[in-house]
C-alpha positions as CSV (number, residue, x, y, z in Angstrom):
1,M,-4.2,-6.3,-5.4
2,G,-7.3,-5.0,-3.8
3,N,-9.7,-2.2,-4.7
4,Q,-10.4,1.1,-3.0
5,E,-13.5,3.1,-3.6
6,I,-12.9,6.7,-4.4
7,E,-15.1,9.7,-5.3
8,M,-14.3,11.1,-8.8
9,S,-15.5,14.3,-10.4
10,D,-15.9,15.2,-14.1
11,V,-14.7,18.8,-14.3
12,I,-14.5,21.6,-16.8
13,V,-11.5,23.9,-16.1
14,V,-11.7,27.4,-17.5
15,L,-8.3,29.1,-18.0
16,D,-7.2,32.6,-18.6
17,E,-6.7,33.5,-22.2
18,L,-3.4,31.8,-23.0
19,D,-1.2,30.9,-26.0
20,D,-0.9,27.2,-26.8
21,S,2.4,26.6,-24.9
22,Q,1.0,28.3,-21.8
23,T,-2.1,26.1,-22.0
24,Q,0.0,23.0,-22.4
25,A,1.9,24.0,-19.2
26,V,-1.4,24.2,-17.3
27,V,-2.5,20.9,-18.8
28,S,0.8,19.4,-17.5
29,A,0.1,20.8,-14.0
30,L,-3.5,19.3,-14.1
31,K,-2.1,15.9,-15.1
32,A,0.5,16.1,-12.3
33,L,-2.4,16.4,-9.9
34,G,-3.8,13.2,-11.3
35,M,-6.4,14.6,-13.7
36,S,-7.3,12.5,-16.6
37,V,-7.6,15.1,-19.4
38,E,-10.3,14.2,-22.0
39,S,-10.1,17.3,-24.2
40,V,-8.3,20.6,-24.5
41,D,-9.9,23.5,-26.4
42,N,-7.1,26.0,-26.9
43,E,-9.4,28.5,-28.7
44,N,-11.7,28.8,-25.7
45,S,-9.2,28.1,-23.0
46,V,-11.2,25.1,-21.6
47,V,-9.9,21.7,-20.4
48,E,-12.3,18.8,-19.6
49,G,-11.5,15.7,-17.6
50,C,-11.9,13.7,-14.5
51,V,-10.1,13.8,-11.2
52,D,-10.3,12.6,-7.6
53,T,-12.9,14.9,-6.0
54,C,-10.4,15.8,-3.2
55,K,-8.1,17.4,-5.8
56,V,-10.7,19.9,-7.1
57,A,-9.6,22.5,-4.6
58,D,-6.0,22.0,-5.6
59,I,-6.9,22.6,-9.3
60,R,-8.4,26.0,-8.3
61,K,-5.0,27.0,-7.0
62,I,-3.1,26.4,-10.3
63,E,-1.8,29.6,-11.9
64,H,-4.1,30.7,-14.9
65,V,-7.1,28.7,-13.7
66,R,-10.1,31.0,-13.6
67,Y,-12.8,28.6,-12.7
68,V,-13.5,24.9,-12.1
69,R,-16.9,23.6,-12.7
70,N,-17.7,20.3,-11.0
71,V,-20.1,18.7,-13.5
72,F,-20.7,15.3,-12.0
73,N,-19.5,13.2,-9.0
74,Y,-19.4,9.4,-8.9
75,D,-17.9,6.6,-7.0
76,A,-15.2,4.5,-8.7
77,E,-12.9,1.7,-7.7
78,R,-9.2,2.0,-8.0
79,A,-6.7,-0.9,-7.8
80,V,-4.4,-0.6,-4.8
81,E,-1.0,-2.3,-4.6
82,G,-0.5,-4.2,-1.4
83,A,-4.1,-4.4,-0.3
84,G,-4.2,-8.1,0.5
85,G,-3.7,-9.4,-3.0
86,T,-0.9,-11.5,-4.4
87,A,1.2,-8.4,-5.0
88,D,2.6,-8.5,-1.5
89,A,2.8,-12.3,-1.1
90,E,6.2,-13.6,0.0
91,P,8.3,-15.1,-2.7
92,D,8.4,-18.9,-2.8
93,Q,11.1,-19.9,-0.4
94,Y,11.2,-23.5,-1.5
95,E,12.5,-23.0,-5.1
96,D,15.3,-25.3,-6.1
């Protein structure tokens, strides 16, 4: 397994005023985009987390998202399957 450097963003996502079940539906959509959700404030309709920077524009398109504040960007490494590590090595052909 190798590593790939990616740019991540800590974000605050402000939602429309929603009930708890609607908020959870939006949180599920955020997670489906790869956002790691750190906190959900149902009372204030705010979700905090981190996501690949390239996905911030996609978050803005989710229904009931009013505003996305990009708080902080940073570089991170992500493990990548098949990037020259043992994950894609050929099986041992000489087993008995």
